[in-house]
VOPAGU-2260 file (C-alpha; in pm, 1 decimal, decimal comma):
REM VOPAGU-2260
SITE   aa  ch    i         X         Y         Z
SITE  MET   A    0    -965,9   -2424,5     693,6
SITE  ALA   A    1    -675,4   -2586,3     754,5
SITE  GLU   A    2    -386,7   -2629,4     484,4
SITE  LYS   A    3    -376,8   -2903,7     228,3
SITE  GLN   A    4     -43,6   -3064,8     176,8
SITE  LEU   A    5      96,3   -3104,8    -224,2
SITE  ALA   A    6      95,1   -3483,1    -349,1
SITE  TRP   A    7     323,4   -3513,6    -597,9
SITE  ALA   A    8     187,7   -3778,3    -943,6
SITE  GLY   A    9     461,5   -3941,0   -1062,2
SITE  SER   A   10     760,2   -3723,9   -1217,1
SITE  SER   A   11     532,4   -3335,4   -1195,2
SITE  TYR   A   12     742,0   -3279,6    -908,4
SITE  LYS   A   13    1107,9   -3341,3   -1085,3
SITE  ASP   A   14     949,6   -3218,1   -1343,9
SITE  LEU   A   15     838,4   -2882,7   -1188,2
SITE  THR   A   16    1150,3   -2837,1   -1078,4
SITE  ASP   A   17    1425,5   -2908,8   -1393,6
SITE  ASP   A   18    1502,7   -2627,5   -1564,2
SITE  ASP   A   19    1454,0   -2679,3   -1924,7
SITE  THR   A   20    1097,0   -2781,2   -1805,7
SITE  PHE   A   21    1033,3   -2528,8   -1576,7
SITE  PRO   A   22    1285,6   -2136,3   -1550,8
SITE  MET   A   23    1261,3   -2009,4   -1233,3
SITE  GLU   A   24    1054,9   -1730,3   -1253,5
SITE  ALA   A   25     810,2   -2023,8   -1413,7
SITE  ARG   A   26     834,0   -2256,3   -1073,4
SITE  LYS   A   27     821,9   -1923,4    -836,3
SITE  VAL   A   28     435,9   -1834,1   -1038,9
SITE  ALA   A   29     330,0   -2186,6   -1036,4
SITE  GLY   A   30     415,0   -2234,5    -626,0
SITE  GLN   A   31     278,6   -1903,0    -554,8
SITE  GLN   A   32     -47,3   -2000,7    -706,9
SITE  LEU   A   33      -8,1   -2389,1    -552,0
SITE  ARG   A   34     -26,7   -2237,7    -180,9
SITE  LYS   A   35    -307,8   -2072,8    -285,0
SITE  VAL   A   36    -473,3   -2408,6    -404,4
SITE  GLN   A   37    -307,0   -2571,8     -95,4
SITE  ARG   A   38    -531,5   -2263,3      71,4
SITE  GLY   A   39    -842,8   -2358,6     -62,0
SITE  ASP   A   40    -862,2   -2024,8    -304,6
SITE  GLU   A   41    -843,5   -2046,1    -700,1
SITE  PRO   A   42    -581,8   -1981,2    -839,7
SITE  ASP   A   43    -528,2   -1649,6   -1105,2
SITE  ASP   A   44    -547,7   -1857,6   -1357,5
SITE  TRP   A   45    -734,1   -2142,3   -1466,3
SITE  LYS   A   46   -1018,2   -2413,4   -1620,4
SITE  PRO   A   47   -1162,6   -2697,4   -1531,0
SITE  PHE   A   48    -975,5   -3010,1   -1727,3
SITE  GLU   A   49   -1295,8   -3268,2   -1665,9
SITE  GLU   A   50   -1198,8   -3523,6   -1947,5
SITE  ILE   A   51    -831,8   -3558,9   -1763,2
SITE  GLY   A   52   -1089,8   -3670,0   -1417,2
SITE  ALA   A   53   -1390,5   -3585,0   -1170,0
SITE  GLY   A   54   -1233,0   -3258,3   -1012,2
SITE  THR   A   55    -862,8   -3189,9   -1257,6
SITE  LYS   A   56    -898,6   -2805,9   -1316,5
SITE  GLU   A   57    -537,8   -2700,7   -1499,7
SITE  ILE   A   58    -348,7   -2393,2   -1347,9
SITE  ARG   A   59    -216,6   -2173,2   -1658,9
SITE  ILE   A   60     115,1   -1968,3   -1653,9
SITE  LYS   A   61     215,2   -1750,7   -1947,9
SITE  LEU   A   62     565,2   -1565,6   -1903,7
SITE  PRO   A   63     843,5   -1451,2   -2213,3
SITE  ASP   A   64    1022,4   -1786,2   -2148,0
SITE  GLY   A   65     692,4   -1946,8   -2272,1
SITE  ALA   A   66     286,4   -2035,5   -2142,4
SITE  PHE   A   67     326,7   -2296,4   -1817,1
SITE  ARG   A   68      79,6   -2532,3   -1698,8
SITE  VAL   A   69      19,2   -2706,7   -1384,9
SITE  MET   A   70    -303,7   -2944,2   -1376,8
SITE  TYR   A   71    -417,2   -3096,1   -1006,6
SITE  VAL   A   72    -673,6   -3206,9    -846,1
SITE  ALA   A   73    -793,0   -3042,7    -553,7
SITE  LYS   A   74   -1206,4   -3199,2    -445,9
SITE  PHE   A   75   -1050,0   -3493,1    -223,8
SITE  PRO   A   76   -1029,8   -3292,8     200,2
SITE  GLU   A   77    -585,9   -3489,5     222,3
SITE  ALA   A   78    -390,8   -3328,8     -22,7
SITE  VAL   A   79    -398,4   -3162,0    -329,0
SITE  TYR   A   80    -300,5   -3375,9    -611,4
SITE  VAL   A   81     -67,0   -3219,2    -881,7
SITE  LEU   A   82     -65,6   -3526,7   -1174,5
SITE  HIS   A   83     138,4   -3334,5   -1432,0
SITE  CYS   A   84     375,2   -2929,6   -1488,7
SITE  PHE   A   85     414,9   -2963,0   -1881,7
SITE  LYS   A   86     578,8   -2641,3   -2099,9
SITE  LYS   A   87     307,2   -2601,7   -2333,4
SITE  LYS   A   88     438,8   -2591,8   -2704,0
SITE  THR   A   89     146,4   -2533,5   -2899,7
SITE  GLN   A   90    -226,2   -2422,1   -2893,4
SITE  ARG   A   91    -416,5   -2754,2   -2795,4
SITE  THR   A   92    -274,8   -3020,1   -2506,7
SITE  SER   A   93     -88,0   -3205,0   -2648,2
SITE  GLN   A   94    -272,4   -3594,0   -2644,3
SITE  GLN   A   95      41,4   -3679,5   -2525,3
SITE  ASP   A   96      12,8   -3429,3   -2164,4
SITE  LYS   A   97    -388,0   -3542,9   -2146,9
SITE  ASP   A   98    -352,5   -3914,2   -2188,0
SITE  LEU   A   99     -79,3   -3848,9   -1881,5
SITE  ALA   A  100    -224,8   -3668,7   -1667,0
SITE  LYS   A  101    -545,2   -3919,6   -1706,3
SITE  GLN   A  102    -310,3   -4202,9   -1635,9
SITE  ARG   A  103    -125,8   -4073,3   -1295,6
SITE  TYR   A  104    -491,8   -3998,8   -1185,3
SITE  LYS   A  105    -633,7   -4380,5   -1230,4
SITE  LEU   A  106    -343,1   -4401,6   -1007,2
SITE  VAL   A  107    -418,0   -4134,1    -809,2
SITE  ILE   A  108    -771,2   -4321,2    -751,8
SITE  GLN   A  109    -622,8   -4603,4    -660,5
SITE  GLU   A  110    -400,4   -4505,6    -423,4
SITE  ARG   A  111    -697,1   -4372,9    -259,1
SITE  SER   A  112    -883,0   -4669,3    -239,1
SITE  LYS   A  113    -618,4   -4924,4     -39,7
SITE  PRO   A  114    -722,4   -4958,5     280,6
C-alpha cells in the first residue's frame, strides 16, 4: 500500500509544531504515530471519535508533560486529514475541541466535493 500524504486542516500543523502546545517529545510521538497511519497501520493508542464525523479517530499520547491528542480521518484514498492537535486539560475532551474538529471535518468534506 502506498503511503498517504498528510493534509492539515485549519491550524492543526501550527498547533502540533508550537512548543507551548506540544513539547518536543509529544511532537516526536505524534509524528511517529501519524507515519503509521500514513502507511495504513493503526497507531499504538487510539480510539474512534465518530461524533466528530464518520471515520474520525484520535491518537492518544500520554507523557509526563501531559496528555496530548491528534484527531484525524484516514478513510479517504488521497490523504490522512489531520483535523485537530491539542493538549488535554481535563479528563474529558472539551466541547470547544470537539466543535473545532467537527468544523474542520465539515470543511474537509466540502473541499473534497469541489470539482
